[in-house]
C-alpha positions in Angstrom: 1.0 23.9 -9.8 0.5 24.1 -13.4 -1.9 21.5 -14.7 -1.9 20.5 -18.9 -4.5 19.4 -20.6 -4.1 16.1 -23.1 -6.1 15.7 -26.0 -8.3 12.7 -25.9 -7.2 11.1 -29.1 -4.0 10.7 -26.9 -5.6 8.7 -24.1 -5.4 5.2 -24.7 -6.9 2.0 -23.6 -5.8 -0.8 -22.0 -5.6 -4.7 -24.0 -3.7 -7.1 -24.8 -2.7 -9.8 -26.6 -3.0 -13.3 -25.7 -0.6 -14.9 -28.1 0.5 -17.9 -26.2 0.1 -19.6 -22.4 3.1 -20.8 -21.7 5.9 -19.5 -19.4 8.8 -17.7 -22.1 12.1 -18.3 -20.8 13.9 -17.5 -24.5 15.5 -14.5 -25.3 14.0 -11.7 -27.8 14.2 -7.8 -29.3 12.2 -5.3 -27.2 9.6 -4.9 -30.2 8.7 -8.5 -29.8 8.5 -8.3 -26.3 6.1 -5.3 -26.2 4.2 -7.5 -29.1 3.6 -10.1 -26.8 2.8 -8.4 -23.5 1.8 -4.9 -23.3 -1.0 -2.5 -23.1 -2.1 -1.1 -27.0 -4.1 2.2 -27.8 -7.7 1.3 -28.9 -10.8 3.7 -29.1 -9.6 6.4 -26.7 -10.5 4.4 -23.6 -10.1 5.4 -20.0 -9.9 1.8 -17.8 -11.5 1.5 -14.4 -10.8 -0.8 -12.0 -12.5 -2.2 -9.1 -10.2 -2.1 -5.8 -10.3 -5.3 -4.3 -13.5 -5.7 -6.2 -16.0 -3.3 -5.2 -13.9 -1.3 -3.0 -11.8 -1.8 0.0 -13.2 -2.2 3.5 -12.5 1.0 5.9 -14.2 -0.4 9.6 -13.4 3.2 11.3 -15.3 4.9 8.1 -19.1 6.6 8.9 -19.4 5.9 4.7 -21.1 3.0 4.8 -20.2 1.9 1.1 -16.7 1.0 2.7 -18.6 -1.4 4.9 -21.1 -3.2 2.3 -19.2 -5.9 1.2 -16.3 -8.1 2.2 -13.3 -6.9 0.3 -11.1 -9.7 -1.6 -14.1 -12.0 -2.1 -16.4 -13.5 -5.0 -19.1 -11.3 -3.8 -17.1 -8.3 -4.5 -15.7 -9.4 -7.8 -19.0 -10.0 -9.1 -20.9 -6.9 -7.6 -18.0 -4.9 -9.3 -18.9 -6.7 -12.6 -22.4 -5.6 -12.5 -21.1 -2.2 -13.5 -18.9 -0.6 -16.1 -15.4 -2.1 -14.7 -13.0 -3.1 -17.1 -10.6 -4.7 -14.2 -10.6 -5.9 -10.6 -7.7 -5.7 -8.6 -7.1 -7.9 -6.1 -4.3 -9.3 -3.5 -2.3 -12.7 -3.8 0.0 -14.6 -1.7 0.5 -17.9 -1.1 0.2 -20.7 1.6 2.7 -22.5 3.4 1.5 -25.2 1.4 1.9 -23.6 -1.9 -1.8 -22.2 -2.6 -2.3 -18.8 -3.8 -5.3 -17.0 -1.7 -7.2 -13.5 -2.2 -6.2 -11.8 1.2 -4.7 -8.2 1.2 -3.3 -7.6 4.9 -0.3 -9.8 5.9 -1.6 -10.9 9.3 -4.9 -12.5 10.2 -6.0 -10.8 13.0 -8.3 -13.4 15.0 -9.6 -14.3 18.6 -8.6 -17.3 20.4 -9.5 -17.8 24.3 -10.6 -14.3 24.7 -7.4 -12.9 23.4 -6.3 -11.4 20.4 -3.4 -13.1 18.1 -2.1 -12.0 14.7 -0.9 -15.0 12.2 1.0 -14.3 9.0 -1.0 -15.9 6.2 2.0 -17.1 4.5 3.1 -19.6 7.6 -1.0 -21.0 7.3 -1.8 -23.9 5.4 -4.6 -23.6 2.9 -7.2 -25.3 5.5 -6.4 -23.1 8.2 -6.6 -20.1 5.6 -9.7 -21.1 4.8 -11.1 -21.6 8.4 -11.6 -17.8 9.0 -14.6 -16.2 8.5 -17.8 -17.3 7.1 -18.0 -20.8 6.5 -19.6 -23.4 3.4 -20.0 -25.7 5.6 -22.7 -25.7 8.7 -20.6 -28.1 11.0 -17.3 -25.6 10.7 -17.2 -23.2 12.9 -16.8 -19.8 12.5 -13.5 -18.0 13.3 -13.7 -14.2 14.4 -12.0 -11.6 12.5 -10.2 -8.2 13.2 -8.7 -5.9 11.5 -5.4 -3.2 13.2 -5.9 -0.1 11.1 -2.2 2.1 10.5 -3.4 3.7 13.9 -3.0 0.6 16.0 -6.9 1.1 16.7 -8.5 -2.5 16.3 -12.1 -3.0 14.9 -14.0 -6.3 14.7 -14.3 -7.1 10.6 -18.1 -6.5 10.1 -19.6 -5.5 7.2 -23.2 -5.9 5.4 -22.7 -8.2 2.9 -20.1 -11.0 4.5 -18.6 -13.7 2.2 -16.1 -16.7 2.3 -12.2 -16.2 1.6 -11.3 -17.8 -1.7 -8.3 -19.1 -3.6 -6.8 -17.6 -7.0 -8.6 -20.8 -8.9 -11.6 -19.6 -7.2 -11.6 -16.5 -8.9 -11.0 -17.8 -12.3 -14.0 -20.4 -11.7 -16.4 -18.1 -10.3 -16.0 -14.2 -11.1 -17.4 -12.6 -14.0 -16.0 -13.4 -17.3 -16.5 -9.8 -18.6 -13.8 -8.6 -16.3 -9.8 -8.4 -16.3 -7.8 -9.4 -13.2 -5.2 -7.1 -12.0 -3.1 -9.2 -9.7 -0.9 -7.8 -7.1 1.8 -10.2 -5.5 1.2 -9.3 -1.7 4.3 -9.1 0.4 5.6 -8.0 3.8 7.3 -4.5 3.6 9.5 -5.4 6.3 10.9 -8.9 5.4 14.0 -9.2 3.0 13.0 -11.9 0.3 15.7 -14.2 -0.8 15.4 -14.8 -4.8 14.1 -18.5 -4.5 11.2 -17.9 -2.2 10.1 -14.9 -4.8 10.1 -16.9 -7.6 8.4 -19.8 -5.8 5.9 -17.4 -5.0 5.4 -16.2 -8.6 5.6 -19.8 -10.0 2.9 -21.1 -7.7 0.6 -18.0 -9.2 1.7 -18.6 -12.5 1.1 -22.2 -12.4 -2.8 -21.1 -11.6 -3.2 -18.5 -14.3 -1.6 -20.2 -17.5 -4.5 -23.1 -16.8 -7.3 -20.7 -16.0 -6.8 -17.5 -17.9 -7.7 -18.6 -21.2 -8.9 -15.3 -22.9 -9.1 -13.1 -19.7 -7.3 -9.8 -19.8 -4.7 -10.3 -17.3 -2.2 -8.0 -15.8 0.4 -8.3 -12.5 1.6 -5.7 -10.3 3.6 -5.2 -7.3 5.3 -2.9 -4.8 8.2 -5.0 -4.7 10.9 -4.1 -6.9 12.5 -7.7 -7.2 9.3 -9.2 -7.5 8.0 -7.1 -10.3 10.9 -7.9 -12.1 11.1 -11.2 -11.8 7.6 -11.9 -12.4 8.2 -10.2 -15.8 11.7 -12.8 -16.2 8.9 -15.5 -15.9 6.7 -14.9 -18.4 6.1 -12.3 -21.1 2.4 -12.8 -22.0 0.7 -10.5 -19.4 1.9 -7.2 -18.8 3.6 -6.4 -15.5 3.2 -2.8 -13.8 5.7 -1.7 -10.5 3.4 0.1 -8.1 4.9 2.8 -6.1 3.2 5.8 -4.0 6.1 8.0 -5.5 7.5 9.4 -2.2 4.2 9.9 0.0 6.3 7.3 2.7 10.3 7.0 2.4 11.9 3.2 2.1 14.8 2.1 2.5 15.2 0.4 -1.1 15.3 3.6 -3.1 14.0 2.1 -5.9 10.5 2.7 -4.1 10.7 6.5 -3.6 9.9 8.3 -6.9 8.0 8.3 -9.8 12.0 8.5 -11.3 13.1 5.8 -9.7 10.0 3.7 -10.8 10.5 4.4 -14.4 14.3 3.3 -14.2 13.1 0.1 -12.7 10.5 -0.7 -15.3 13.3 0.3 -18.2 16.1 -2.2 -16.8 13.1 -4.7 -15.9 11.3 -4.3 -19.5 8.5 -3.7 -17.2 5.1 -2.4 -19.1 4.0 0.3 -16.5 3.1 2.2 -13.7 0.7 2.3 -11.0 1.4 5.5 -9.1 0.0 6.5 -5.8 -2.5 9.7 -7.4 -1.3 12.5 -5.3 2.2 11.6 -6.7 0.7 12.0 -9.9 -1.0 15.2 -9.0 1.6 17.1 -7.2 4.0 16.2 -10.5 1.7 16.3 -13.7 4.5 16.7 -16.0 5.5 13.1 -14.8 2.9 11.7 -17.3 4.5 12.8 -20.0 7.9 11.8 -19.0 6.4 8.6 -18.4 4.9 7.9 -21.9 7.7 9.3 -23.6 9.7 5.9 -22.3 6.7 4.2 -23.5 5.3 3.1 -20.5 1.7 2.9 -19.5 0.5 5.2 -16.3 -2.3 4.0 -13.8 -3.2 5.4 -10.3 -4.7 4.5 -7.1 -5.9 5.9 -4.2 -8.8 7.7 -2.1 -8.7 11.0 -4.1 -9.8 8.6 -7.5 -13.6 8.1 -5.6 -13.6 12.2 -6.3 -15.3 12.3 -9.8 -13.4 15.4 -10.6 -10.1 14.1 -9.5 -10.9 11.5 -11.9 -12.0 13.5 -14.6 -9.1 15.6 -14.4 -6.7 12.7 -14.7 -8.3 11.7 -18.0 -7.4 15.4 -19.2 -3.8 14.7 -18.2 -3.7 11.5 -19.7 -3.4 9.0 -17.4 -4.7 5.9 -18.7 -6.6 4.4 -16.0 -7.9 4.7 -12.3 -8.2 2.1 -9.4 -11.0 3.1 -7.6 -13.6 1.9 -4.5 -16.9 3.7 -5.6 -17.4 1.4 -8.6 -20.7 2.0 -9.3 -20.1 6.2 -9.0 -17.2 6.2 -11.2 -17.9 4.0 -13.6 -21.1 6.3 -14.4 -19.3 9.8 -14.2 -16.1 7.8 -16.8 -18.9 6.8 -18.7 -20.2 10.6 -19.4 -16.8 12.4 -19.2 -15.0 9.9 -21.8 -17.4 9.4 -24.4 -16.1 9.4 -28.1 -17.3 12.2 -30.3 -18.2 9.9 -33.2 -20.4 8.0 -31.0 -23.9 7.9 -32.7 -22.0 8.6 -36.2 -22.6 5.3 -38.0 -20.1 4.3 -40.8 -17.4 6.0 -39.6 -14.1 4.8 -40.5 -10.9 4.5 -38.0 -8.9 7.3 -39.9 -12.4 9.5 -39.6 -12.9 8.4 -36.1 -8.8 9.6 -35.3 -9.8 13.1 -37.0 -12.7 13.5 -35.1 -11.4 12.6 -31.5 -8.3 15.3 -32.6 -10.3 17.9 -32.9 -12.4 17.7 -29.7 -11.4 20.0 -26.6 -11.4 17.6 -23.7 -12.8 20.7 -21.5 -13.2 24.6 -21.3 -11.0 26.9 -19.8 -13.3 27.5 -17.1 -13.2 23.7 -15.7 -9.7 23.0 -16.2 -9.3 26.5 -14.2 -12.0 25.3 -11.9 -9.4 22.0 -11.6 -6.1 23.5 -10.8 -8.1 25.1 -7.9 -9.7 22.2 -6.5 -6.4 19.9 -6.9 -4.1 21.5 -4.4 -6.8 21.6 -1.7 -7.5 17.7 -2.4 -3.4 16.4 -2.2 -2.9 18.2 0.8 -6.1 17.8 2.8 
């Protein structure tokens, strides 16, 4: 597999305009829409996002980091913010009574009268949802939580540092102001949604966002193609990204099955970029240039993003940012390999900084050769 190193001067920084906080329903030209809701180049900054805060919980893992802090909680979000992370990524669903809450799984798995039962999050009221896990009031009884792995195994959801469930409004009010939000609309892969249901969910989330966002950087994302396009139709203040595993799993909706289809979806819906499973990019690195040719941004997610070498390689290839679980380790590594070449040189103009960056060689031939050997082993492991 041939990998192409991209000069650091071409690696963009993700930033946003916040020109208005109102739902946009009018027509406009493409250039103006891009200006209102897209990521722009700035100082060659490579973006790191904390996955579900400071990392998702993998209860079957032997690595204690995967069970350190309850994912998608205020505790996890504020722990991630202690490090040089640009965004936190989290999952939003809307309860039966219309409240956006933070939770990844489609079902809550609990125990009642000695039996394990599943309850769909979107079938619960807000009060019912918040009754699971740790409670603020000492008079409330904590309902136990379990989790099912993809292979069907069930584990009690125990972590070193637990925290209560929270709403989207809680996150805006209590998460550190130093981080942006990557808000993923979590929808059921096995459900066929009508447009009116998707719009109901989207508007419930947007109502909270526009009320509380202020100057915080926000982006939206979704694996559901129709939802991603509808989010864009309902507002143009914040960028919308399409999530895809790039063909690692095959769906009946062909729009989900390749990076080429993801590009087509983004162009049709005027979305701002793609968040791809990292293996799809490593298997076909030429897609990075193709995505950028259409003026789309490219981020990645996946467990390989917890490998410093893989993140470094993506930095050199031109990927604009990564979603990671091991926030402390990856932010430290990124701070080392992404230092601007003009660091410590005071008084340089933007033109002088740009000229210095263009002269930088991102890595040696030996380093690139090492990465080329490493990647095939990782993506097939």
